[in-house]
C-alpha positions as CSV (number, residue, x, y, z in Angstrom):
1,M,-161.2,-130.0,47.5
2,G,-160.3,-127.6,50.3
3,K,-159.6,-123.9,50.1
4,I,-157.4,-122.7,47.2
5,C,-154.8,-119.9,47.7
6,F,-153.4,-118.2,44.6
7,L,-149.7,-117.6,45.5
8,Y,-147.9,-114.8,43.5
9,A,-144.1,-114.9,43.0
10,G,-141.9,-111.9,43.7
11,Q,-138.9,-110.4,41.9
12,G,-136.0,-112.8,41.5
13,S,-138.1,-115.6,39.9
14,Q,-138.1,-114.0,36.5
15,K,-136.7,-116.1,33.6
16,A,-135.7,-115.6,30.0
17,G,-138.6,-116.5,27.7
18,M,-141.2,-116.3,30.5
19,G,-144.8,-116.4,29.3
20,T,-144.0,-116.9,25.6
21,D,-145.6,-120.3,25.4
22,L,-148.6,-119.0,27.3
23,Y,-149.0,-116.0,25.0
24,E,-149.0,-118.4,22.0
25,S,-151.4,-121.0,23.5
26,F,-154.1,-119.2,25.6
27,P,-156.2,-116.5,24.0
28,V,-157.1,-115.0,27.4
29,Y,-153.5,-114.6,28.3
30,K,-152.8,-113.0,25.0
31,S,-155.7,-110.6,25.4
32,I,-154.4,-109.5,28.8
33,A,-150.9,-109.0,27.4
34,D,-152.2,-107.1,24.4
35,S,-154.2,-104.8,26.6
36,I,-151.1,-103.4,28.3
37,R,-149.2,-100.4,27.1
38,L,-145.8,-99.7,28.6
39,D,-142.9,-97.5,27.6
40,F,-140.8,-100.5,26.5
41,D,-141.5,-103.6,24.4
42,F,-142.3,-105.9,27.3
43,K,-143.5,-108.8,25.1
44,K,-140.2,-108.8,23.1
45,L,-138.3,-108.5,26.4
46,M,-140.1,-111.5,27.9
47,A,-139.7,-113.6,24.8
48,E,-136.2,-112.7,23.8
49,G,-134.5,-110.7,26.6
50,T,-131.6,-112.0,28.6
51,E,-131.7,-112.9,32.3
52,E,-129.6,-109.7,32.9
53,E,-132.0,-107.5,31.0
54,L,-135.0,-109.0,32.8
55,A,-133.3,-108.5,36.2
56,K,-133.6,-104.7,35.7
57,T,-136.1,-103.7,38.4
58,S,-138.1,-101.3,36.1
59,Y,-138.5,-104.2,33.6
60,T,-138.9,-107.1,36.0
61,Q,-141.9,-105.9,37.9
62,P,-144.4,-105.1,35.1
63,C,-143.3,-108.3,33.2
64,M,-144.0,-110.4,36.3
65,A,-147.3,-108.6,36.7
66,V,-148.3,-109.4,33.0
67,F,-147.4,-113.0,33.6
68,A,-149.4,-113.2,36.8
69,A,-152.5,-111.4,35.4
70,G,-152.6,-113.6,32.3
71,V,-152.3,-116.9,34.2
72,S,-154.9,-115.8,36.7
73,E,-157.4,-115.1,34.0
74,V,-156.7,-118.4,32.3
75,L,-157.4,-120.2,35.6
76,R,-160.6,-118.2,36.1
77,E,-161.8,-118.9,32.6
78,N,-161.5,-122.6,33.5
79,G,-163.4,-122.3,36.7
80,I,-160.4,-122.2,39.0
81,K,-161.0,-119.3,41.4
82,P,-159.0,-118.5,44.6
83,D,-160.6,-118.6,48.0
84,G,-157.7,-116.4,49.2
85,A,-154.5,-114.9,47.8
86,L,-151.0,-114.2,49.0
87,G,-147.8,-112.9,47.3
88,L,-144.2,-112.2,48.2
89,S,-143.1,-108.6,47.9
90,L,-144.0,-107.6,44.3
91,G,-146.3,-110.7,44.4
92,E,-148.5,-109.0,47.0
93,Y,-149.7,-106.7,44.2
94,G,-150.7,-109.9,42.3
95,A,-152.7,-111.1,45.3
96,L,-154.5,-107.8,45.5
97,Y,-155.3,-108.0,41.8
98,A,-156.7,-111.5,42.4
99,A,-158.9,-110.0,45.2
100,G,-160.4,-107.5,42.8
101,V,-158.6,-104.4,44.2
102,W,-157.7,-103.3,40.6
103,D,-158.2,-104.4,37.0
104,A,-155.3,-105.9,35.0
105,V,-154.2,-102.7,33.3
106,T,-154.1,-100.7,36.6
107,Y,-152.2,-103.6,38.3
108,V,-149.5,-103.7,35.7
109,N,-149.2,-99.9,35.5
110,I,-148.8,-99.7,39.3
111,T,-146.0,-102.3,39.2
112,A,-144.3,-100.5,36.3
113,F,-144.3,-97.3,38.4
114,R,-143.1,-99.2,41.5
115,G,-140.3,-100.8,39.6
116,K,-139.0,-97.4,38.2
117,A,-139.3,-95.7,41.6
118,M,-137.3,-98.5,43.3
119,E,-134.7,-98.6,40.6
120,E,-134.2,-94.8,40.8
121,A,-134.1,-94.8,44.6
122,A,-131.4,-97.5,44.5
123,R,-129.3,-95.7,41.9
124,G,-125.7,-95.1,43.2
125,Q,-126.2,-97.4,46.2
126,S,-123.9,-100.5,46.4
127,T,-126.3,-102.9,48.0
128,V,-127.0,-106.7,47.8
129,M,-129.4,-109.2,49.2
130,S,-128.5,-112.6,50.5
131,A,-130.6,-115.6,51.5
132,I,-129.4,-117.2,54.7
133,L,-130.2,-120.9,54.8
134,G,-130.3,-123.2,57.9
135,L,-130.5,-120.7,60.8
136,D,-133.3,-119.3,62.9
137,A,-134.4,-115.7,62.6
138,E,-132.9,-114.5,65.9
139,S,-129.4,-115.7,64.9
140,V,-129.7,-113.8,61.6
141,E,-131.0,-110.6,63.3
142,N,-128.1,-110.8,65.9
143,A,-125.5,-111.1,63.2
144,C,-126.9,-108.1,61.4
145,K,-126.7,-106.0,64.6
146,E,-123.1,-107.1,65.3
147,V,-121.8,-105.7,62.0
148,Q,-123.5,-102.3,62.0
149,A,-120.0,-100.7,62.5
150,V,-119.1,-102.0,59.0
151,G,-122.2,-100.7,57.4
152,F,-126.0,-101.0,57.1
153,V,-127.5,-104.5,56.9
154,E,-130.7,-105.9,58.3
155,L,-133.1,-108.9,58.0
156,T,-135.7,-108.0,55.4
157,N,-137.5,-111.2,54.4
158,Y,-138.9,-113.7,56.9
159,N,-139.5,-116.3,54.2
160,C,-139.9,-119.6,56.1
161,A,-138.2,-121.6,58.9
162,G,-134.6,-121.8,58.0
163,Q,-134.6,-119.2,55.2
164,Y,-134.3,-115.5,55.9
165,V,-133.0,-112.7,53.6
166,I,-130.6,-109.9,54.6
167,C,-130.0,-106.8,52.7
168,G,-127.7,-103.8,52.9
169,E,-124.4,-102.3,51.9
170,E,-122.3,-104.9,50.2
171,E,-119.4,-104.8,52.7
172,A,-121.8,-105.2,55.7
173,V,-123.7,-108.0,54.1
174,G,-120.4,-109.8,53.5
175,A,-119.4,-109.3,57.1
176,A,-122.8,-110.6,58.3
177,E,-122.5,-113.7,56.0
178,E,-119.1,-114.5,57.5
179,K,-120.6,-114.4,61.0
180,L,-123.6,-116.4,60.0
181,K,-121.4,-119.1,58.4
182,A,-119.4,-119.3,61.6
183,V,-122.6,-120.0,63.7
184,G,-123.9,-122.7,61.4
185,A,-125.5,-121.2,58.3
186,K,-125.7,-123.9,55.6
187,R,-125.4,-121.4,52.8
188,C,-125.5,-117.7,52.1
189,M,-126.9,-117.2,48.6
190,R,-126.8,-113.8,46.8
191,L,-130.1,-113.0,45.0
192,K,-130.8,-111.8,41.5
193,V,-132.1,-108.4,42.5
194,T,-130.8,-104.9,42.0
195,A,-132.2,-102.7,44.8
196,P,-132.2,-102.7,48.6
197,F,-135.8,-104.0,48.8
198,H,-137.7,-103.7,52.1
199,T,-135.2,-101.4,53.8
200,R,-135.2,-97.8,54.8
201,L,-132.9,-97.2,51.9
202,L,-136.0,-97.2,49.7
203,K,-137.8,-94.5,51.6
204,E,-137.7,-92.3,48.5
205,A,-139.6,-95.0,46.5
206,G,-142.1,-95.3,49.3
207,D,-142.7,-91.6,49.2
208,R,-143.2,-91.7,45.4
209,L,-145.7,-94.6,45.7
210,E,-147.7,-92.7,48.3
211,A,-148.1,-89.7,46.0
212,Y,-148.9,-92.0,43.0
213,F,-151.6,-94.0,44.9
214,K,-153.6,-90.8,45.7
215,D,-155.0,-90.8,42.2
216,I,-155.9,-94.6,42.1
217,E,-159.0,-96.2,43.3
218,F,-158.4,-99.2,45.6
219,K,-161.5,-101.4,46.0
220,E,-162.0,-103.6,49.0
221,P,-160.6,-107.1,48.6
222,D,-163.3,-109.6,47.8
223,I,-161.4,-112.6,49.1
224,P,-159.0,-112.9,52.1
225,V,-155.5,-111.6,51.4
226,A,-152.6,-112.0,53.8
227,L,-150.3,-109.0,53.9
228,N,-146.5,-109.1,54.0
229,L,-146.1,-106.1,56.4
230,T,-148.2,-107.7,59.2
231,G,-147.9,-111.4,58.5
232,D,-151.7,-111.6,58.9
233,F,-154.9,-111.1,56.9
234,Y,-156.1,-107.8,55.7
235,K,-158.8,-106.5,58.0
236,E,-161.7,-104.3,56.7
237,G,-160.9,-100.7,57.0
238,E,-157.1,-101.0,56.9
239,D,-155.4,-98.6,54.6
240,I,-154.0,-100.8,51.8
241,K,-152.3,-97.8,50.2
242,D,-150.3,-97.0,53.4
243,I,-149.5,-100.7,53.9
244,L,-148.0,-101.0,50.4
245,V,-146.0,-97.8,51.0
246,K,-144.5,-99.3,54.2
247,Q,-144.1,-102.7,52.5
248,A,-141.5,-101.1,50.1
249,Q,-139.3,-100.0,52.9
250,S,-139.9,-102.4,55.8
251,A,-139.2,-106.1,56.5
252,I,-141.8,-108.5,55.1
253,H,-143.3,-111.5,57.0
254,F,-144.2,-114.1,54.4
255,E,-143.7,-117.0,56.9
256,G,-146.4,-115.4,59.1
257,C,-148.7,-115.0,56.1
258,V,-148.4,-118.7,55.1
259,K,-149.1,-119.7,58.8
260,A,-152.2,-117.5,58.8
261,M,-153.4,-119.1,55.6
262,I,-152.8,-122.7,56.7
263,E,-154.4,-122.0,60.1
264,A,-157.5,-120.6,58.3
265,G,-157.9,-123.9,56.4
266,F,-156.2,-123.2,53.1
267,D,-154.7,-126.5,52.0
268,T,-154.1,-126.0,48.2
269,F,-151.5,-123.4,47.1
270,I,-151.2,-122.6,43.3
271,E,-148.0,-120.6,42.7
272,I,-148.2,-118.2,39.8
273,G,-144.8,-117.1,38.5
274,P,-142.0,-118.4,36.4
275,G,-140.4,-120.3,39.4
276,N,-141.3,-122.6,42.3
277,V,-139.6,-120.9,45.2
278,L,-142.8,-120.0,47.1
279,A,-144.2,-123.5,46.9
280,G,-141.0,-124.6,48.8
281,F,-141.6,-121.9,51.4
282,V,-145.2,-123.1,51.9
283,K,-144.1,-126.8,52.2
284,K,-141.5,-125.9,54.9
285,T,-143.9,-123.8,56.8
286,A,-146.6,-126.5,56.7
287,K,-144.1,-129.1,57.9
288,A,-143.2,-126.9,60.8
289,L,-146.9,-126.7,61.7
290,D,-147.3,-130.5,61.1
291,K,-150.0,-129.8,58.4
292,E,-150.5,-131.4,55.0
293,V,-150.9,-129.0,52.0
294,A,-150.8,-129.4,48.3
295,T,-148.6,-127.1,46.2
296,V,-148.3,-126.6,42.5
297,S,-146.3,-124.1,40.5
298,I,-147.3,-122.7,37.1
299,Q,-144.1,-121.8,35.2
300,G,-145.4,-122.3,31.7
301,K,-147.9,-123.9,29.4
302,E,-147.5,-127.6,30.5
303,D,-147.9,-126.6,34.2
304,L,-151.0,-124.6,33.5
305,E,-152.6,-127.4,31.4
306,K,-152.0,-129.8,34.3
307,V,-153.5,-127.5,36.8
308,I,-156.6,-127.0,34.6
309,E,-156.9,-130.7,34.2
310,E,-156.7,-131.4,37.9
311,Y,-158.6,-128.4,39.4
312,A,-161.1,-127.2,36.7
313,S,-164.7,-127.3,37.9
């Protein structure tokens, strides 16, 4: 077996019922969930909440973090440990957790604060995010520039070749989508998110995170972690607190992170989150590099059991 990367999903991959079968089946997952105290009943929300309720940013982020921490510890208990870690947006916090930067309770509490800060910063703003399929990044960037007279919109997520996400004011995003369809976009797909992630419109959330981080200890990562802001590996001495503040209000470069991982010899990617979107991004990026990688997504009990059966030492 080669080098394993734990891959943490971001907001938008949440699903009704997420983690319920894991909570009932794996004692370690249950103990992680039971150790968390939040100001809402996250276990009930994850088990019984609707997609609409789960899409509320202040709920989504800590629920996703509980899922990620629980699955990570079940894998570790079975001898499956990451050689490196990577996450998309919110998922980057999962990657830092996997790298020992915080314990599970601190990790979930940070994401709960981040979710609230982002939700409050977005309040009153009519913004949307749209995934643009089938075009190169330059074409997407140009379309965003061409409609600035309509309103604010920019490329925020460099996911993989042929998939980039734009975000901004609804009218401007709509105008950009029309231009992109005219130049060959296969599809423009609105995302299940409720805030203008990774744009300057979330500066207030970034400022609040900066203040919140001052009282939290960040340990040095004990495995390689690729960072969304730079699209490259964390280097010793870099300020992770500052990087995460900027990550909330700047474009993220997941495609660059995956390239860095593959070029460093990572060939097995285990996606942790109730979806399989990131595994698709990894496959497309590997194909563009003419590299072979294995991907697997853990969305629930059956997936986790299969991964344990295949990879447990």
